[in-house]
C-alpha positions in Angstrom: -26.5 17.0 -4.1 -29.3 15.5 -1.8 -31.9 12.9 -1.9 -34.6 11.8 -0.3 -36.1 8.2 0.0 -39.5 8.0 0.4 -42.2 5.5 1.5 -39.6 3.0 2.5 -39.2 0.2 4.8 -36.1 0.6 7.1 -34.9 -2.7 8.1 -32.1 -2.8 10.4 -31.6 -5.8 13.0 -28.7 -4.6 15.3 -30.9 -1.1 16.2 -34.4 -3.3 16.6 -35.7 -1.2 13.0 -38.5 -2.7 10.9 -40.5 0.4 10.5 -42.2 2.4 7.4 -40.4 5.8 6.8 -38.0 8.4 5.0 -34.8 9.0 4.6 -33.1 12.5 3.6 -29.3 11.8 2.7 -26.8 15.1 1.4 -23.8 14.6 0.2 -23.8 11.2 0.8 -25.0 11.7 4.5 -27.9 10.7 6.3 -29.7 14.2 7.4 -32.8 13.3 8.8 -35.1 9.9 9.2 -38.9 10.3 9.5 -41.3 13.1 8.1 -40.1 15.3 5.7 -41.5 18.4 5.5 -41.9 20.9 2.2 -38.1 22.7 3.0 -36.7 19.0 3.7 -37.4 18.1 0.0 -36.4 21.4 -1.4 -33.4 20.8 -4.0 -34.1 17.5 -3.2 -34.4 14.4 -6.0 -37.0 12.6 -4.2 -37.7 9.1 -5.0 -40.4 7.2 -3.9 -39.9 3.7 -3.1 -43.3 2.1 -2.6 -42.5 -0.1 0.6 -39.5 -1.2 -0.6 -37.0 -2.5 2.0 -34.2 -0.8 2.9 -31.3 -2.1 5.0 -27.6 -1.7 5.2 -25.6 -1.7 2.7 -25.5 -5.8 1.8 -22.1 -7.6 1.8 -20.8 -11.0 0.2 -18.2 -11.9 2.4 -16.7 -14.9 -0.5 -15.9 -13.4 -4.2 -13.4 -14.7 -6.9 -12.0 -11.1 -8.4 -9.4 -13.1 -10.7 -7.6 -10.1 -10.5 -4.4 -10.2 -10.6 -3.8 -13.4 -13.4 -6.7 -14.1 -14.9 -8.7 -10.8 -16.2 -10.0 -12.5 -18.8 -12.8 -13.7 -16.2 -13.2 -11.1 -13.9 -11.8 -7.7 -12.7 -11.9 -6.2 -9.8 -13.7 -3.1 -11.7 -16.1 -5.9 -13.5 -16.9 -7.7 -10.0 -17.5 -4.6 -8.6 -19.8 -3.8 -11.2 -21.8 -7.0 -11.1 -22.0 -6.4 -7.0 -23.5 -3.5 -7.1 -25.6 -5.0 -9.8 -26.4 -7.6 -7.3 -27.3 -5.6 -4.6 -23.8 -5.2 -2.8 -22.2 -2.3 -1.5 -18.8 -4.7 0.0 -17.3 -7.8 -0.7 -14.2 -9.2 0.5 -12.3 -10.8 -2.1 -10.6 -14.9 -1.7 -6.4 -14.9 -2.2 -6.4 -17.7 -5.0 -5.1 -14.9 -7.7 -1.6 -15.3 -9.7 0.2 -14.2 -8.1 -2.0 -15.2 -4.8 -3.2 -12.4 -2.2 0.5 -12.5 0.2 2.1 -9.9 -0.1 1.3 -6.5 1.1 2.0 -5.3 -2.6 -0.9 -7.5 -3.8 -3.5 -6.9 -1.6 -3.0 -3.1 -2.1 -2.8 -3.2 -5.9 -6.7 -4.5 -4.9 -7.0 -1.9 -2.8 -5.9 1.0 -5.1 -8.7 -0.3 -7.9 -11.7 -0.5 -5.9 -10.9 2.8 -4.3 -13.1 4.9 -6.8 -16.0 2.2 -6.3 -19.2 2.3 -4.7 -18.8 -1.2 -4.0 -16.2 -1.4 -1.2 -13.2 -4.4 -1.5 -11.9 -5.9 1.6 -9.1 -8.4 0.5 -8.7 -12.0 2.2 -4.9 -12.7 2.9 -3.6 -15.9 1.4 -3.2 -18.2 4.7 0.7 -19.4 3.7 3.3 -18.5 1.0 1.9 -19.0 -2.5 -1.4 -21.1 -0.9 1.1 -24.1 -1.3 0.7 -24.7 2.7 4.4 -24.9 3.5 4.8 -21.7 5.1 3.2 -19.3 7.0 2.3 -15.9 5.3 3.9 -12.8 6.4 0.1 -11.8 8.3 1.4 -9.1 10.4 2.3 -7.2 6.6 -0.8 -8.7 5.3 -3.5 -7.3 8.1 -1.5 -3.8 8.1 -2.1 -3.6 4.0 -5.8 -4.3 4.1 -6.0 -8.2 5.1 -9.6 -8.7 6.9 -8.9 -12.5 7.1 -6.4 -16.0 5.8 -7.4 -18.1 3.8 -5.8 -20.8 1.2 -9.1 -20.6 -0.2 -9.4 -23.0 -3.1 -7.8 -25.8 -1.1 -7.9 -26.4 3.0 -4.5 -25.4 4.9 -2.6 -28.3 4.3 -1.6 -29.8 7.7 -2.6 -29.6 11.3 1.0 -27.8 12.8 0.5 -25.4 9.7 -3.5 -24.9 11.0 -2.4 -24.4 14.5 0.5 -21.8 13.7 -2.0 -19.5 11.1 -5.1 -20.0 14.0 -2.2 -18.8 16.5 -1.2 -15.9 14.2 -4.6 -15.0 13.8 -5.6 -14.2 17.2 -3.5 -11.7 17.0 -5.2 -9.9 14.8 -8.7 -11.0 15.9 -9.4 -12.7 12.4 -10.7 -15.3 11.3 -9.2 -18.3 9.2 -11.4 -19.0 6.2 -11.2 -22.4 5.3 -12.2 -24.9 2.3 -12.9 -27.9 4.2 -11.8 -30.7 1.7 -9.6 -33.6 2.3 -6.7 -33.5 -0.3 -6.4 -37.5 -0.3 -10.4 -38.0 -1.0 -10.2 -34.8 -3.2 -10.4 -34.7 -7.2 -14.0 -35.9 -8.4 -16.4 -33.6 -10.7 -19.7 -34.5 -8.1 -20.9 -35.9 -5.2 -20.7 -39.5 -4.4 -23.8 -41.4 -4.4 -26.5 -43.0 -6.8 -26.5 -40.4 -9.0 -22.8 -40.1 -9.4 -22.9 -43.8 -10.5 -26.0 -43.6 -12.7 -24.0 -40.9 -14.1 -20.4 -42.5 -14.3 -18.5 -39.2 -13.2 -16.0 -39.8 -10.3 -17.5 -39.1 -7.2 -15.9 -36.4 -4.0 -17.7 -38.2 -0.9 -19.0 -36.1 1.7 -16.9 -37.1 4.0 -14.0 -35.6 2.8 -15.7 -31.8 4.0 -16.2 -33.2 7.3 -13.1 -34.8 8.0 -11.6 -31.1 7.7 -14.4 -29.2 9.1 -13.9 -31.4 12.5 -10.1 -30.8 12.5 -10.6 -27.2 12.0 -13.2 -26.8 15.2 -10.6 -29.5 17.6 -8.2 -26.9 16.7 -10.1 -23.6 16.9 -10.7 -25.1 20.7 -7.4 -25.5 20.6 -5.8 -22.6 19.7 -9.0 -20.0 20.5 -9.0 -19.0 17.3 -11.6 -18.4 14.7 -12.4 -20.4 12.1 -14.9 -19.8 9.6 -15.9 -22.6 7.8 -16.8 -21.7 3.4 -19.3 -22.3 1.6 -20.4 -25.4 4.5 -22.5 -28.4 1.7 -23.0 -31.4 4.4 -25.7 -32.3 7.0 -23.0 -33.3 9.4 -21.1 -30.4 9.0 -23.9 -28.6 10.0 -24.4 -30.6 12.6 -20.8 -30.4 14.1 -21.3 -26.4 13.7 -24.2 -26.4 15.8 -22.8 -28.5 18.2 -19.1 -26.0 18.6 -21.3 -23.3 18.6 -23.0 -24.6 21.5 -19.9 -25.1 23.1 -18.4 -22.1 22.8 -16.2 -22.6 20.1 -15.2 -19.6 18.0 -17.0 -21.2 14.2 -18.7 -19.5 12.1 -19.7 -20.8 8.4 -21.3 -19.3 5.4 -23.4 -21.4 3.0 -23.9 -20.5 -1.0 -27.4 -20.4 -3.1 -26.8 -23.0 -4.6 -26.3 -25.7 -2.2 -29.3 -24.2 -0.3 -31.3 -24.0 -4.0 -30.2 -26.8 -6.1 -29.5 -30.9 -5.5 -27.3 -33.3 -7.2 -30.0 -34.4 -9.9 -29.2 -30.8 -11.3 -25.8 -32.2 -12.6 -27.9 -35.6 -14.6 -27.8 -33.2 -17.9 -23.9 -32.4 -17.4 -24.5 -29.0 -17.8 -20.6 -27.8 -16.4 -22.6 -24.8 -15.0 -23.9 -27.1 -11.9 -20.2 -28.2 -11.8 -18.9 -26.6 -8.3 -16.4 -27.6 -5.6 -18.4 -28.4 -2.8 -20.4 -30.1 -5.2 -24.1 -30.1 -5.1 -25.2 -33.1 -2.6 -28.3 -34.7 -1.8 -31.8 -33.6 -0.4 -30.9 -34.1 2.2 -28.2 -31.8 2.7 -30.0 -28.9 1.0 -32.8 -29.4 4.2 -30.2 -29.2 6.8 -28.5 -26.0 4.7 -31.9 -24.4 5.2 -32.1 -25.4 8.9 -29.2 -24.5 9.2 -29.9 -21.0 8.4 -33.3 -20.7 10.2 -31.9 -21.7 13.9 -28.1 -19.7 13.3 -26.3 -22.4 12.8 -24.8 -20.8 10.1 -23.9 -17.4 9.8 -24.4 -15.8 6.4 -25.2 -15.8 2.6 -21.8 -16.5 0.3 -22.0 -16.3 -3.3 -18.5 -18.0 -3.8 -18.4 -15.7 -7.0 -16.6 -18.3 -9.1 -16.1 -16.6 -13.1 -14.9 -18.7 -15.8 -14.3 -18.0 -19.5 -17.1 -19.5 -21.7 -14.0 -21.8 -23.5 -13.3 -23.4 -19.8 -16.8 -24.1 -19.0 -17.3 -25.4 -22.7 -15.7 -29.0 -22.4 -16.4 -32.6 -20.9 -17.7 -32.6 -17.4 -15.2 -34.1 -15.6 -12.5 -31.8 -16.9 -14.4 -28.1 -16.7 -13.2 -26.0 -13.8 -15.3 -26.0 -10.6 -17.2 -22.9 -9.7 -20.5 -20.7 -10.9 -20.7 -16.0 -10.8 -23.2 -15.5 -8.0 -22.9 -11.8 -7.6 -26.2 -10.7 -9.9 -28.8 -13.8 -8.7 -27.8 -14.7 -4.9 -30.3 -11.9 -3.4 -33.5 -13.0 -6.1 -32.5 -16.2 -5.5 -32.6 -15.9 -1.4 -35.6 -13.9 -1.6 -37.1 -16.4 -3.4 -36.6 -19.4 -1.6 -35.8 -18.3 1.8 -38.4 -15.0 2.6 -41.2 -15.7 0.3 -40.9 -19.6 1.2 -41.3 -18.7 4.8 -37.7 -20.0 6.0 -36.6 -16.3 6.8 -38.1 -13.2 8.1 -36.3 -10.4 6.4 -34.9 -9.3 9.5 -33.1 -13.0 9.6 -32.3 -12.1 5.7 -30.7 -8.8 6.4 -28.4 -10.2 9.4 -27.1 -12.9 7.0 -26.6 -10.7 4.5 -25.4 -7.1 5.9 -24.7 -7.7 9.5 -23.0 -11.1 10.4 -20.3 -11.2 7.5 -18.7 -7.7 8.7 -19.6 -8.7 12.2 -16.9 -11.8 11.4 -14.4 -9.5 9.6 -14.5 -6.9 12.1 -15.8 -4.4 9.7 -18.2 -1.9 10.9 -21.8 -1.9 10.6 -23.8 0.1 8.7 -26.5 2.1 10.8 -30.0 4.2 10.6 -28.4 7.9 12.4 -28.5 10.7 11.6 -24.5 11.8 10.6 -23.4 8.5 9.2 -22.9 7.8 6.2 -25.3 6.5 3.9 -24.5 2.6 3.0 -27.4 1.1 1.4 -29.6 -1.9 -0.2 -32.8 -1.2 -1.4 -35.1 -4.3 -2.3 -38.2 -5.1 -4.2 -39.4 -8.3 -2.6 -42.3 -9.0 -4.8 -40.6 -7.9 -8.3 -40.9 -10.9 -10.7 -38.0 -11.3 -12.8 -36.2 -13.4 -15.1 -32.3 -14.2 -14.9 -30.9 -13.6 -18.5 -26.9 -14.0 -18.0 -26.7 -12.0 -21.1 -27.8 -8.9 -18.5 -24.7 -9.6 -16.4 -22.3 -7.4 -15.3 -19.9 -9.7 -14.9 -17.2 -10.7 -17.4 -18.1 -14.3 -17.3 -21.6 -16.0 -17.8 -21.2 -19.5 -16.0 -25.1 -19.6 -14.5 -27.3 -22.7 -13.9 -30.2 -20.2 -13.1 -30.4 -18.5 -16.7 -33.9 -18.1 -17.4 -34.8 -19.5 -13.9 -38.2 -17.3 -12.9 -37.5 -15.3 -9.5 -39.9 -12.9 -7.0 -37.6 -10.5 -5.2 -34.6 -8.4 -6.4 -32.6 -5.6 -5.3 -33.0 -2.9 -7.0 -30.7 -0.6 -5.9 -27.5 0.6 -3.8 -25.9 3.7 -2.5 -22.6 4.2 -0.9 -19.5 6.5 -1.2 -21.7 8.8 -2.3 -22.8 6.8 -5.2 -26.3 5.4 -6.3 -27.7 2.6 -8.4 -30.4 2.6 -9.5 -32.6 0.1 -11.4 -29.4 -0.2 -13.6 -28.7 3.5 -13.3 -25.7 5.0 -12.3 -25.1 8.3 -10.6 -23.5 10.8 -8.2 -25.0 12.1 -4.8 
């Protein structure tokens, strides 16, 4: 099968590419870049992309697939379907499943279930057995089975001794320890601490709960030489600490989720449980700090923290509802609307945050525009106006605070592993 992508804007900042061109792909391999002759187009299916951006396939390094254990909320298959619909060709799935991803058997199960999908799945192994923070997981075994990092996601690694040992072991494989930064003794509230939580009468989570673990992890990364990745960063002080640590050459990276640069704690005022997440929605100043961190490179990547929950679980009192929202199918639209069109980031910077830096952090090969390379692409229409409709989500769960939100810019297609999804239609190529 041969396809031609015509009149597209190729964007690959690592190769210093941002130009209008054409791509010819045969059996999933790029065979020509540039002008295409009548002979090239013979027997090819032609897609006129009309100046849409084509970039290396986007990668989300923070996704909860819920399998094994909560297949009623999401499975590997439905999570991958949501990722492809949202514009992603690769995802890293987090280990807070039941059982946790703390054995080679469970890692292999995930890889096996994903092997025939367009979207590639890279498991993140549990840092400790059962994510209990007591005993280090068999890291070598997990790494050899396919783990690309280690985390006790959902909670921070319980104490400094276990964190130190985790970092020392992880340096053998040059993979990051990915941290949910929250001091356990300050956890358990329902929203950010401040005047809004007082007004709403909801138990608070202070921002310093995040800051304390961020500084602990930075100091331990400096001491051990290990790699720490700060998941879903949300506070102004955390961003400043990461910025200063990077300036010192400490091996720390960070991600931000779209809800933490688009929403503030004010969104909680309607008691919509789809605005309950951890870390919680913060203040306007914190949102501004996330935007500044994205702009100056303090924040390396954007990740959804895709957290599916059933309707029944979310339909309860705010205080008792579970934390988290789905995000795979909205985050590119939110980023284009709030970052690209508002000139916070250029298209090259967006591609870095979504396609290049996540793979760098996890030591995954980065797709390139070169003849002979496997086609692993995301296609973006930067100007499509669309409204979020949770009823159309491929995810099993619909817990999003962005339903009916009007967005400008959308991922309209993905290509990977000899498969293509374009404008919602799938086909082999």
